[in-house]
N, C-alpha and C positions, 0 to 999 in steps of 0.2 A: 453548520453541520460539522460534526467531528469526523476527522479523517485520520486514518493510519496509513503510513507509506511504508511498504515492505520492499527492501532492496538488499543487495549484497553490500556488506559493510564498506568495501572499497569504493562504493558509489555514493558515500555519505555527502560529498560536496554537491553532487547533482541533487540529492534528496533535500539538502538545505536550501538550495535554490527553489526547488518545488515548494518547500514549506513557505518560503517568502511569498510566492505567487498565490498559494492557497490562503494564507492569512491576510494578505492584502485584499483578497476577494471576500473576506469576512468569515472564513472557515477557521476551525480550531484544530490543532494537532492533538490527537488523543494521547500520544506518547512520543517523545523525541528521543530516539535511541542513538542519534548521531554523535553524542558526546560521551557515550558510555565506553569505558574500558572494560576489558574482559577479566577483571580481577575477581569479580564475584559472579560467575556465570549463572548460578542458581537464582540470584536476585534479578539479573537481566532477563532470564527466561521467563520468570514470573511477571515482570513488568511488561514485557513484550506481549505475552498472552493477554494480560489485563488490558493493555492498550488496544488490542484487536477487539476484545469483547466490549470495550467502551465506545468504539467508533460506530458511526453510521455507515461509513463506506471505507473500503480498503482500496488503496491504489498500489499495484505491484509493478515494479520495474524488473521484469524477468531477466535472468542471466544464465547462460549455459552452465556456469559453475556455482550457481546459487545453491544454498542449503536452507538456512533458517527461514528465508522468505517463503519457501514452499510449505513449511510448517505453519507459518502465519496465514498463508492462503487456505490451508486446510481448516484452521480454526475459523476463519471467516466463512468458508463454505458451510461448515457444521453449524455456525451461528446464524446463518441466513443473512449475512451482510451483503450490501451491494459491493460488487467487485469490478474494478476497472484495471485492465491490463494496459499499461502505458508503454506502447511500442508500435512498431510498424507492422507487426504480424508475423515476423520471421521466427518467433520463439516458440510456436506451438509444439514443436517437437521436443523441447527441453524438459517438459514436465506434463504428464498426462492430464493433470487437473486444469491446465490452461485451456483444455478443450471443453471444460464444463460449460453447460448452457448459461450458468449464472455469470460467467466472465464476459465482460463487454470490453472490446478493444477500443482504445482511444490513441490517436496518433500524435497529438500535441497538447500543450497546455490549454489552448483556446477551446478545443473540443472537450477536454476534461471539465473545464469550468462551465461550459454550456450544459453538459450532462448533469453536473451537480446542481446547477440553477434549476433545471427541469425537475429534479428530485425534490428540491425544497418547495416547489410550488409557488403559487402567487403570494 
């Protein structure tokens, strides 16, 4: 399954750890933005939207000061992607779209991997 992970840029080390967990479980990352420098913002914006469109599921790590990750969430919602909100549930007030019925909250990596396994089917 192709996964896109949306998060605040400052959380890139946490995202890289999650990439390792996901790829070790057999998933692919649709776009790795963690190595990007913001020298060409138009290129990065295009690649990130393309990464969301290419994924089967989006995992978002919400942050109260997040910006771009909520644009990626919007693209995923509009594209009818599966969406997993990776947190303990305290972030629902940070962005109205975290309330959307298509957003499924997962509290840890084990629950996320289990939900992705169910989506893949037998």
